C-alpha positions in Angstrom: 114.6 110.2 91.4 111.2 108.8 92.2 110.0 112.0 93.8 107.7 112.9 90.8 108.1 116.6 91.6 108.9 117.4 87.9 105.3 117.2 86.7 102.1 118.4 88.4 99.4 115.8 88.8 97.2 115.6 85.7 93.8 114.1 85.9 92.5 114.8 82.4 93.1 111.4 80.9 91.6 109.7 84.0 88.5 111.9 83.7 88.2 111.1 80.0 88.6 107.3 80.5 86.0 107.2 83.2 83.5 109.3 81.2 84.0 107.1 78.1 83.7 103.9 80.2 80.3 105.2 81.4 79.4 106.1 77.8 78.7 109.7 78.8 79.0 112.9 76.7 80.7 116.0 78.0 77.2 117.6 78.0 75.8 115.0 80.4 78.8 115.3 82.8 78.4 119.1 82.6 74.7 118.9 83.5 75.4 116.5 86.4 78.3 118.5 87.7 77.1 122.0 87.2 80.3 122.8 85.3 80.5 124.0 81.7 81.3 121.8 78.7 84.3 124.0 77.7 85.8 123.8 81.2 85.3 120.0 81.3 87.0 119.8 77.9 89.9 121.9 79.2 90.2 119.5 82.2 90.2 116.4 79.9 92.9 118.0 77.7 95.0 119.1 80.7 94.6 122.7 79.8 92.9 123.5 83.2 93.6 122.1 86.7 90.3 121.7 88.6 90.0 122.9 92.1 89.3 120.3 94.8 85.7 121.4 94.7 85.4 121.1 90.9 87.2 117.7 90.9 84.7 116.4 93.5 81.8 117.7 91.3 83.3 115.9 88.3 83.9 112.7 90.4 80.3 112.8 91.7 79.0 113.2 88.1 81.1 110.2 87.0 80.0 108.1 90.0 83.4 107.9 91.5 85.5 109.8 94.0 88.1 112.5 93.5 90.6 110.2 95.2 90.0 107.5 92.6 90.4 110.0 89.7 93.7 111.3 91.2 94.9 107.7 91.8 94.2 106.9 88.1 96.0 110.0 86.9 99.6 108.7 87.1 100.9 105.5 85.7 101.6 102.7 88.2 105.1 102.2 89.5 106.5 99.7 91.9 108.1 102.2 94.2 106.8 105.8 94.6 107.8 108.3 97.3 105.2 110.9 98.3 106.9 113.6 100.4 105.0 115.7 103.0 106.0 118.9 101.2 104.2 117.6 98.0 101.0 119.0 99.5 100.3 122.2 97.6 100.1 125.1 100.0 96.7 126.7 100.4 93.8 127.1 102.8 92.7 124.3 105.1 91.0 121.9 104.4 93.4 119.8 102.1 93.3 116.3 100.8 96.2 114.6 99.2 96.7 111.2 97.8 99.3 109.2 99.7 99.5 106.6 96.9 99.8 107.7 93.3 99.0 105.7 90.3 96.5 103.0 89.5 97.1 100.5 92.3 95.2 97.9 94.3 94.8 100.3 97.2 94.5 104.0 97.7 95.2 106.1 100.7 94.4 109.8 101.3 95.2 112.2 104.1 92.5 114.8 104.9 93.7 117.8 106.9 91.2 120.0 108.5 87.5 119.7 107.9 85.6 119.1 104.7 81.9 119.0 103.6 80.4 117.2 106.6 77.1 116.7 104.7 78.8 114.7 102.0 78.1 111.0 102.2 80.6 108.4 101.1 80.0 104.8 100.1 82.9 102.8 98.8 82.5 99.4 97.0 85.4 97.9 98.9 86.6 97.9 102.5 88.4 100.9 104.1 90.2 101.9 107.2 90.0 105.3 108.7 92.9 106.4 111.1 93.1 109.6 113.1 96.7 110.8 112.9 96.0 114.0 114.8 92.9 115.7 116.3 89.5 114.1 116.5 86.6 113.2 114.2 83.0 112.1 114.4 82.0 109.4 111.9 78.4 108.5 111.2 78.0 105.0 109.8 75.1 102.5 109.8 73.0 104.9 111.9 75.5 105.2 114.7 78.0 108.0 115.5 81.6 107.1 116.4 83.9 109.6 118.1 87.5 108.9 117.3 90.6 110.6 118.8 94.3 110.5 117.9 95.5 107.0 117.1 91.9 105.5 116.8 90.8 103.6 113.8 87.5 102.6 112.3 87.1 99.8 109.8 84.2 99.9 107.3 83.2 97.0 105.1 82.4 97.8 101.5 79.1 99.3 100.8 78.7 101.1 104.2 77.4 104.6 103.7 79.1 107.1 106.0 80.0 110.7 106.6 82.5 112.4 108.8 83.5 115.7 110.3 86.5 117.0 112.2 85.7 118.0 115.8 88.9 119.9 116.5 91.0 122.2 114.3 94.0 120.8 112.4 92.6 117.2 112.4 94.5 114.8 110.1 92.5 111.7 109.0 94.1 108.9 106.9 91.8 106.8 104.8 93.2 103.6 103.3 91.0 101.5 101.1 91.0 98.7 98.5 90.8 100.6 95.2 87.4 100.7 93.5 88.7 99.0 90.3 89.5 95.9 92.3 86.8 93.3 92.6 87.2 92.6 96.4 83.5 92.4 97.2 82.5 89.1 98.6 79.2 87.6 99.6 78.8 88.7 103.2 76.3 85.8 103.8 79.2 83.3 103.7 78.4 81.8 100.3 
């Protein structure tokens, strides 16, 4: 009850909605992502489950994040339990959504390292919390070293990248969802 273990997460409808909202064809998304039209069609029709890498390529082509696509994959519910064992086994690094559905916030847990060259920029504010290990985050031209229990708050629009500096690092990222208009005039108007 409420565990949502019955069905694997399906992102096809979220990918299709986002593509159509941007008025893009499958061919354009294929060109931007480097993936084939047939594979993208299979993803949209939930006949194929993209790898994390493929989902990131699709998300980049759709000018969003893999986390946002995953968050939009399930219908919203008022109470949703995400268990630690819901993380699919596989090689490190992993990323899992800690909040499922289309909500006003999203949270993700990153385990291990990831593509340290990938730059992120979210429209709304976010908080990065180191649950275990250590990370280095580059933001606004400065490098911040964070250890277990440290947090870094980034206002919307700040470009940043991060990398784990020790093995088995766990980074929690909590942010106001991209579909929420939480951006305010930073000049005080």
